[in-house]
C-alpha positions as CSV (number, residue, x, y, z in Angstrom):
1,M,-128.0,151.6,44.7
2,E,-126.5,148.7,42.8
3,L,-124.2,151.0,40.7
4,S,-122.9,152.8,43.8
5,R,-122.1,149.5,45.4
6,L,-120.2,148.3,42.3
7,L,-118.3,151.5,42.0
8,T,-117.1,151.1,45.6
9,A,-116.2,147.5,44.9
10,V,-113.9,148.5,42.0
11,R,-112.2,151.2,44.0
12,R,-111.6,149.0,47.0
13,G,-110.9,145.6,45.4
14,R,-108.5,144.4,42.7
15,V,-110.9,142.4,40.5
16,L,-114.7,142.8,40.0
17,T,-116.5,140.5,37.5
18,V,-120.0,141.1,36.3
19,A,-121.2,137.6,35.4
20,G,-124.3,136.6,33.6
21,R,-125.8,134.7,30.8
22,F,-126.5,137.6,28.4
23,R,-123.8,139.8,27.1
24,E,-125.7,143.1,26.5
25,P,-126.7,143.7,30.2
26,R,-123.2,142.8,31.4
27,S,-121.6,145.1,28.8
28,L,-123.9,148.0,29.6
29,L,-123.2,147.8,33.3
30,V,-119.5,147.5,32.9
31,R,-119.4,150.4,30.5
32,E,-121.4,152.5,32.9
33,I,-119.0,151.7,35.7
34,A,-115.9,152.3,33.5
35,E,-117.3,155.7,32.4
36,R,-117.6,156.9,36.0
37,L,-114.2,155.7,37.2
38,P,-111.2,156.9,35.1
39,S,-110.6,159.9,37.3
40,N,-110.1,157.5,40.2
41,F,-107.0,156.1,38.5
42,C,-103.9,158.3,37.7
43,D,-103.4,156.5,34.4
44,G,-107.1,156.2,33.5
45,A,-108.8,153.1,32.0
46,A,-108.0,150.8,29.1
47,V,-111.1,149.1,27.6
48,I,-110.9,145.9,25.7
49,R,-114.1,144.4,24.1
50,L,-113.4,140.8,23.2
51,E,-115.2,139.9,20.0
52,R,-113.3,136.7,19.2
53,P,-111.1,134.3,21.2
54,Y,-108.1,136.0,22.8
55,G,-104.8,134.3,23.8
56,V,-101.9,136.0,25.5
57,R,-100.6,137.4,22.2
58,E,-103.9,139.0,21.3
59,L,-104.3,140.4,24.8
60,R,-100.8,141.9,24.9
61,A,-101.3,143.4,21.4
62,A,-104.6,145.0,22.6
63,L,-102.9,146.5,25.7
64,D,-100.0,147.8,23.7
65,R,-102.4,149.8,21.5
66,G,-103.9,151.7,24.4
67,P,-102.6,155.1,25.6
68,A,-99.8,154.7,28.1
69,T,-100.5,151.0,28.6
70,A,-97.4,149.3,27.2
71,V,-97.2,146.0,28.9
72,A,-93.7,146.7,30.2
73,Q,-95.1,149.8,32.0
74,L,-98.2,148.3,33.5
75,A,-96.4,147.3,36.7
76,E,-95.9,151.0,37.4
77,R,-99.4,152.2,36.5
78,D,-102.4,153.1,38.6
79,M,-105.1,152.1,36.1
80,L,-108.3,150.3,35.5
81,L,-108.3,147.5,32.9
82,V,-111.8,146.8,31.6
83,L,-112.4,143.4,29.8
84,D,-115.7,142.9,28.2
85,G,-116.4,139.3,27.1
86,T,-114.0,137.4,29.2
87,E,-115.5,134.0,28.3
88,L,-113.5,134.5,25.1
89,L,-110.1,134.5,26.9
90,A,-108.0,131.4,26.5
91,P,-106.9,129.8,29.8
92,Q,-103.3,131.0,29.1
93,A,-104.5,134.6,28.8
94,V,-106.3,134.3,32.1
95,A,-103.1,132.9,33.7
96,W,-101.1,135.8,32.2
97,L,-103.6,138.3,33.6
98,R,-103.3,136.7,37.0
99,A,-99.5,137.1,36.9
100,L,-99.8,140.6,35.6
101,L,-102.2,141.5,38.5
102,G,-99.6,140.1,40.9
103,A,-96.8,142.2,39.4
104,A,-98.8,145.4,39.1
105,P,-100.1,146.7,42.5
106,G,-101.9,149.7,41.0
107,L,-103.8,147.6,38.4
108,R,-107.5,146.9,38.9
109,I,-109.6,144.7,36.6
110,L,-113.3,145.2,35.8
111,A,-114.5,142.2,33.8
112,A,-117.7,141.2,32.2
113,G,-118.3,137.5,31.2
114,R,-120.4,134.5,31.6
115,Y,-118.3,133.2,34.4
116,P,-115.9,134.7,37.1
117,L,-112.2,134.7,36.2
118,G,-111.4,132.7,39.3
119,F,-108.8,135.1,40.7
120,E,-108.1,135.2,44.4
121,G,-110.1,138.0,46.1
122,E,-112.3,138.5,43.0
123,R,-115.7,140.0,43.7
124,V,-118.5,138.7,41.5
125,H,-121.8,140.5,40.7
126,R,-124.2,138.1,39.1
127,L,-126.9,139.4,36.7
């Protein structure tokens, strides 16, 4: 039941964050959701697992490596961006993501972290 509700939340909203103290349960749930959703987005999903602190430069570089996700093209994409470990994002990277979300109407963000990202309209599922 929980998974079905979260899948619907990603399809209907712009940002869903799975928040909780322990990384492994968050990561497992986000991966499960991401594996079931790429066909819902014309341009699929880009998955970034953060293992160290990420600033804007690192985040942009990670996005440029993915298939069909050059940052300049994101505004035209219908895709899911999965971020696992958002507690490692620098405040500037979070602000950059917020601006990117505003410029890219087809972009959805599925995040896993200790805390919500703080975006307007963000849905939060706490573990």
